[in-house]
N, C-alpha and C positions, 0 to 999 in steps of 0.2 A: 266438063262439068261449067258452068259460070253460076255465079252468086247474084245477087240483086241485095244493094244495100251496103251498110259500111261494117268494118271491122272494127270493134274499139280498144283503144290503151284508156283502163279505168282504171279509180283507187275508190274504196267503198271503205266506209266506217263504219262497225258493228254498231256502238253506242252512240249515241246523239251527243252531241257536243255542247256544252253549256255555255253560251256566251250573251253579253249584254246589247242591248239595245244600237248601242254607238258602235259596238264593235263588229254586229250584224251588218248597217248600213256601211260601214267602212268597206268589210268583206264582198260588200253585194258590187257596189262601185267599182272595187278590183277586178272582180270574175267579171263583172260586164266589160271592163276595159279589155279583157283576156278574149273573151268572146269575141269582141271586135275584130280585133285582131287575129280570131284563130277561125275560121269557118266551121270547122266540125266540134267547137265546143258545146259540152253542155255541163252544167251544174245544179244540184239540189241540194239544200239544207236537212233534206228529208222529211217526212211526214208523219212521224210517229207519232207526234204529240196528238194529234187530233185523229186516233185511229181508236177503233173499238179493238177488245179482246179478240173477236169474231174476224175481224179485217185482219189484224195480224197473225192468226192461224191460218185463215186462207194465202195470205203472202200481198193482201190489196195495200202495200205501203211501199214506198220509198224510202232508203235509206241516203242519209249524208251522203255525197258521192262528185267527183271529179271525173270528167270522159272527155277523149280526144278521138276523133276519126284515125284511124292508123292511119290512112294515107295521106291527111291533114298534117299530122304530128312528127312523119319521120324526118329525120333532117336531110336523106337520103336515101332513093329506091331506084332499084334498077330490076326491070321486069326482063326476062332470059325465057326463050322461045326453046325450046325443045333442041334445036340444032346448034342453038346461039354456046359461044366461051361463057362459063360463069367468073364474074369479076373476082379477082383474086383477096381473100380474106386476109385483113391484116395491111390492106394497102387504104387508100382512096378509093370510094366508090364512085364511079364514074357517071355521076349525072350532071349535066348543065344547071348553070345558074337560072336561068330561063325554066328548064321544065322543073326545078323543086318551085320557083314563084309561082309559076301556072298551077301545078299539083296543090299548093299549100292556098291558093286563093280558091280553089276549087272550080276551075274555069272547067267548061265542059270540052271532053276531051282531051282533057290533061293526064288523066288517070282512067284506063280501058277497064278497071274492076277487076275484082278477085278470080282465078280459075284454078282447076286441079292440073294442069298441062304446064303452067310456067313454072318458072323457080323464082320465088322475089328475094331478092338480097337488099336488105335493109339495112341502117344506121338510126341512133338516136342520140342525139346530145342534148345535156339542159346546163346552164348556167346556175340552175338552181338546186339538181339532185347530182349527188354523186353515185350512179348506178354500182359501180364496185364496190361500193360500203353501205348500199340501200340505206342512203338516210337525207334527211333535210338538211339544207346546208343553212 
């Protein structure tokens, strides 16, 4: 079985963050820069401020969030078929630099999509987040 679309890596914040006009403008510029460099990036400051109680009750609103399409966000991604040997965990995951560049740019054919037949070995690294301590640096 194959899927259509993306799997998303997202961070969502329940309570609206109160920021001033200047901070919002600065954040918007920074997030637009990230968006241009990361094809599968999406963000929203949320829209709870202009929703009615009925909208909120029915779930017709958007919380503050940052989202990345998983196939674009991963540092390395290796797709192994049923007969293939799986990459050894704890070592480098063998994806070529060219493959990483093409996948992150979202080039046609660079990522065949998700399915339930293959095994996906993936890693993610960020200089901004310590995933072991789960905190922003």
